[in-house]
C-alpha positions as CSV (number, residue, x, y, z in Angstrom):
1,M,26.8,7.0,-63.5
2,N,27.8,9.9,-61.3
3,F,26.1,10.3,-57.9
4,N,25.5,13.4,-55.9
5,F,26.5,12.9,-52.3
6,D,25.9,16.5,-51.2
7,G,23.3,15.5,-48.7
8,F,25.3,12.7,-47.0
9,S,26.7,15.0,-44.3
10,D,23.2,15.9,-43.1
11,I,22.0,12.3,-42.5
12,K,21.6,11.4,-38.9
13,E,22.4,8.1,-37.3
14,S,19.4,5.9,-36.6
15,T,18.5,5.6,-32.9
16,G,15.5,3.4,-33.0
17,G,14.1,0.1,-34.3
18,N,16.9,-2.1,-32.9
19,H,15.0,-4.3,-30.4
20,L,16.4,-7.1,-28.4
21,R,15.6,-10.6,-29.6
22,P,13.6,-13.2,-27.8
23,W,15.2,-15.9,-25.6
24,G,18.4,-14.0,-24.7
25,I,20.2,-12.8,-21.7
26,Y,21.8,-9.4,-22.2
27,N,24.6,-7.7,-20.3
28,E,25.1,-4.1,-19.0
29,V,21.5,-3.2,-19.3
30,N,20.6,0.4,-18.3
31,F,17.2,1.7,-17.5
32,G,16.0,4.1,-20.2
33,G,13.1,5.7,-18.4
34,V,9.3,5.6,-18.2
35,S,7.3,7.1,-21.1
36,D,4.6,9.8,-20.7
37,K,1.2,8.3,-20.5
38,L,-0.1,6.6,-23.7
39,E,-3.8,6.6,-24.4
40,G,-6.0,5.0,-27.0
41,T,-9.2,3.1,-27.7
42,K,-9.6,-0.6,-28.1
43,K,-11.5,-2.0,-31.1
44,D,-14.5,-2.5,-28.8
45,G,-14.4,1.2,-27.9
46,T,-12.9,0.7,-24.4
47,P,-10.3,3.4,-23.6
48,W,-6.9,2.4,-22.3
49,K,-3.9,4.0,-20.6
50,A,-0.4,2.6,-20.6
51,W,3.3,3.5,-19.9
52,D,6.4,2.1,-21.6
53,F,9.4,1.1,-19.5
54,T,12.6,1.0,-21.6
55,F,15.7,-1.0,-21.0
56,N,18.9,-0.4,-23.1
57,A,21.6,-2.9,-23.9
58,K,24.4,-2.7,-26.4
59,E,22.5,-5.0,-28.7
60,G,19.3,-3.0,-28.7
61,V,16.3,-2.0,-26.5
62,Y,13.4,-3.7,-24.8
63,N,10.1,-2.0,-24.0
64,E,7.7,-3.3,-21.5
65,R,4.3,-1.8,-21.7
66,I,2.3,-1.6,-18.5
67,F,-1.4,-1.0,-19.0
68,E,-3.7,0.5,-16.4
69,P,-5.6,-2.5,-15.1
70,Q,-9.3,-2.6,-15.7
71,T,-9.9,-4.9,-12.7
72,T,-8.0,-6.3,-9.8
73,D,-9.7,-9.7,-10.1
74,D,-7.6,-12.8,-11.0
75,T,-8.3,-14.8,-14.1
76,E,-8.4,-18.5,-14.7
77,Y,-6.7,-20.6,-17.4
78,N,-7.2,-24.4,-17.8
79,G,-8.4,-24.5,-14.2
80,K,-5.4,-22.6,-12.9
81,K,-5.7,-19.2,-11.1
82,I,-3.6,-16.5,-12.8
83,P,-2.7,-13.3,-11.0
84,S,-4.4,-10.2,-12.3
85,D,-2.6,-7.6,-14.4
86,F,-2.7,-5.3,-11.3
87,K,-0.6,-7.9,-9.3
88,R,1.7,-8.5,-12.3
89,A,2.4,-4.8,-12.6
90,Q,3.4,-4.6,-9.0
91,Q,5.7,-7.6,-9.3
92,F,7.3,-6.0,-12.3
93,I,7.8,-2.7,-10.5
94,V,9.4,-4.4,-7.5
95,Q,12.1,-6.0,-9.7
96,V,12.8,-2.7,-11.6
97,L,13.1,-0.6,-8.5
98,S,15.1,-3.2,-6.5
99,T,17.6,-3.3,-9.4
100,Y,17.9,0.4,-10.2
101,N,16.8,2.2,-7.0
102,P,16.6,-0.1,-4.0
103,K,16.1,2.8,-1.6
104,G,13.3,4.1,-3.8
105,L,11.6,0.7,-3.5
106,E,11.6,1.0,0.2
107,K,10.2,4.5,0.0
108,L,7.4,3.4,-2.3
109,R,6.5,0.6,0.0
110,E,6.2,3.1,2.9
111,I,4.0,5.3,0.7
112,T,1.7,2.6,-0.5
113,K,1.4,1.2,3.0
114,S,0.2,4.6,4.2
115,G,-2.8,4.5,1.9
116,K,-1.8,7.8,0.2
117,V,-1.7,6.3,-3.3
118,K,-5.2,6.1,-4.6
119,T,-4.9,5.6,-8.4
120,F,-2.8,3.5,-10.7
121,E,-1.7,6.6,-12.6
122,Q,-0.5,8.1,-9.3
123,F,1.4,4.9,-8.5
124,I,3.2,4.9,-11.9
125,G,3.9,8.6,-11.5
126,L,5.7,7.9,-8.3
127,V,7.7,5.0,-9.9
128,K,8.7,7.3,-12.7
129,Q,10.0,9.9,-10.4
130,L,11.9,7.3,-8.3
131,L,13.6,6.1,-11.5
132,E,14.8,9.4,-12.7
133,K,18.4,8.7,-11.6
134,P,18.7,4.9,-11.8
135,I,21.8,2.9,-10.9
136,V,24.1,2.7,-14.0
137,A,25.2,-0.7,-15.3
138,D,28.7,-1.3,-16.6
139,A,31.3,-4.1,-16.8
140,K,31.8,-4.0,-13.0
141,N,28.1,-3.7,-12.2
142,N,26.7,-6.0,-14.8
143,I,23.0,-5.7,-14.7
144,Q,21.4,-8.3,-16.9
145,I,17.9,-8.7,-18.4
146,K,16.5,-12.1,-19.4
147,L,13.9,-12.2,-22.1
148,Q,11.6,-15.1,-23.0
149,G,9.7,-15.1,-26.2
150,R,6.2,-15.8,-27.6
151,K,5.2,-16.6,-31.2
152,S,2.2,-15.4,-33.1
153,T,0.8,-16.7,-36.4
154,N,0.1,-13.9,-38.9
155,E,-2.7,-13.8,-41.4
156,D,-0.4,-15.1,-44.2
157,G,0.5,-18.1,-42.0
158,S,4.0,-16.9,-41.2
159,I,5.3,-16.8,-37.6
160,S,6.4,-13.7,-35.7
161,W,8.4,-14.0,-32.5
162,Y,8.3,-11.3,-29.8
163,A,10.5,-10.8,-26.8
164,K,8.7,-10.9,-23.5
165,L,9.2,-11.0,-19.8
166,P,8.1,-14.0,-17.7
167,N,4.5,-14.5,-16.7
168,C,3.3,-13.9,-13.2
169,S,2.1,-17.0,-11.3
170,Y,1.1,-18.1,-7.9
171,G,3.7,-19.9,-5.8
172,S,3.2,-22.9,-3.4
173,D,2.7,-20.3,-0.6
174,G,-0.3,-18.9,-2.4
175,K,1.4,-15.6,-3.2
176,P,2.0,-14.1,-6.7
177,F,5.6,-14.1,-8.0
178,M,7.4,-13.3,-11.2
179,S,10.7,-15.2,-11.9
180,Q,13.8,-13.0,-12.0
181,F,14.3,-11.2,-15.2
182,L,16.7,-8.4,-13.9
183,G,19.9,-8.8,-12.0
184,K,23.2,-10.6,-12.1
185,N,24.3,-14.1,-13.1
186,L,21.0,-14.8,-14.7
187,T,20.5,-18.2,-16.3
188,F,17.8,-20.0,-18.3
189,S,15.9,-22.9,-16.7
190,S,15.8,-26.2,-18.5
191,W,12.4,-25.4,-19.9
192,E,13.6,-22.0,-21.1
193,E,16.7,-23.6,-22.8
194,Q,14.3,-25.9,-24.6
195,Q,12.2,-23.0,-25.8
196,K,15.4,-21.1,-26.8
197,N,16.5,-24.0,-29.0
198,I,13.0,-24.2,-30.6
199,F,13.3,-20.5,-31.5
200,A,16.9,-20.9,-32.8
201,G,15.8,-23.7,-35.0
202,A,12.7,-21.9,-36.4
203,K,12.6,-20.9,-40.0
204,P,13.7,-17.2,-40.3
205,T,10.6,-16.3,-42.4
206,N,9.5,-13.5,-40.1
207,P,11.4,-13.5,-36.8
208,E,10.1,-10.2,-35.4
209,T,12.4,-8.6,-32.9
210,S,10.3,-5.6,-32.2
211,D,7.6,-5.2,-29.7
212,P,4.0,-5.7,-30.8
213,V,2.4,-2.5,-32.0
214,T,-0.8,-1.5,-30.2
215,D,-3.5,0.1,-32.3
216,N,-4.5,3.7,-31.8
217,I,-1.6,4.8,-29.7
218,D,-1.7,8.5,-28.7
219,N,1.6,9.7,-27.3
220,S,-0.1,12.5,-25.3
221,S,1.7,14.1,-22.4
222,E,1.3,12.7,-18.9
223,D,-1.2,14.6,-16.8
224,E,0.1,16.7,-14.0
225,I,-0.4,14.8,-10.7
226,S,0.0,16.9,-7.6
227,N,1.9,16.1,-4.4
228,F,4.4,13.7,-5.8
229,D,7.3,15.6,-4.1
230,K,5.3,15.8,-0.9
231,L,4.7,12.0,-0.9
232,L,8.3,11.2,-1.5
233,E,9.5,13.7,1.2
234,D,7.2,12.5,3.9
């Protein structure tokens, strides 16, 4: 059989879909940017807003979606107080900025302390601007990312695994903290090593390496928020 390869030269290389796997520590990770605002509606009719933070490694990408918190109240699980999504988002931002723009982190701390930031959307807008020129990772400046994993049972009974960042918890000092997931010389704890081995020994029936898809995502443009430059220059 003869094949016509005339269209081969027009095929473009794939640039998406290659996501980092759970329970891995990846090297030379660069920050890929903050997405425009994402909007949608939950199944119960509640609207949501979110922003994707992208991290690029040679093996693939990892996206962390930060939702606009609906409340600043903590939750409770098995009698243990869990920091709110609002507090977790701030812990996440601190690690990202301290890694890719330490001076920007100090600037953001000054701005938030002044009381000039009134909304979560404004906060993320400032973070996005401060991360426009992040520090670049390479062999000499080896920025790593450590990803944990979670598993989910599908309707057909198969198991899907998703890469994720550590949870946010309260320390013995009563303050929220998020264990280090960005930086240099990262290692797994003994518990993380156990979980990594469980994942490695799992049947490869459906080992998802992509991020969970959120229903009703609308990739609309981010609204214009005034005075970003003024806040950063003060």
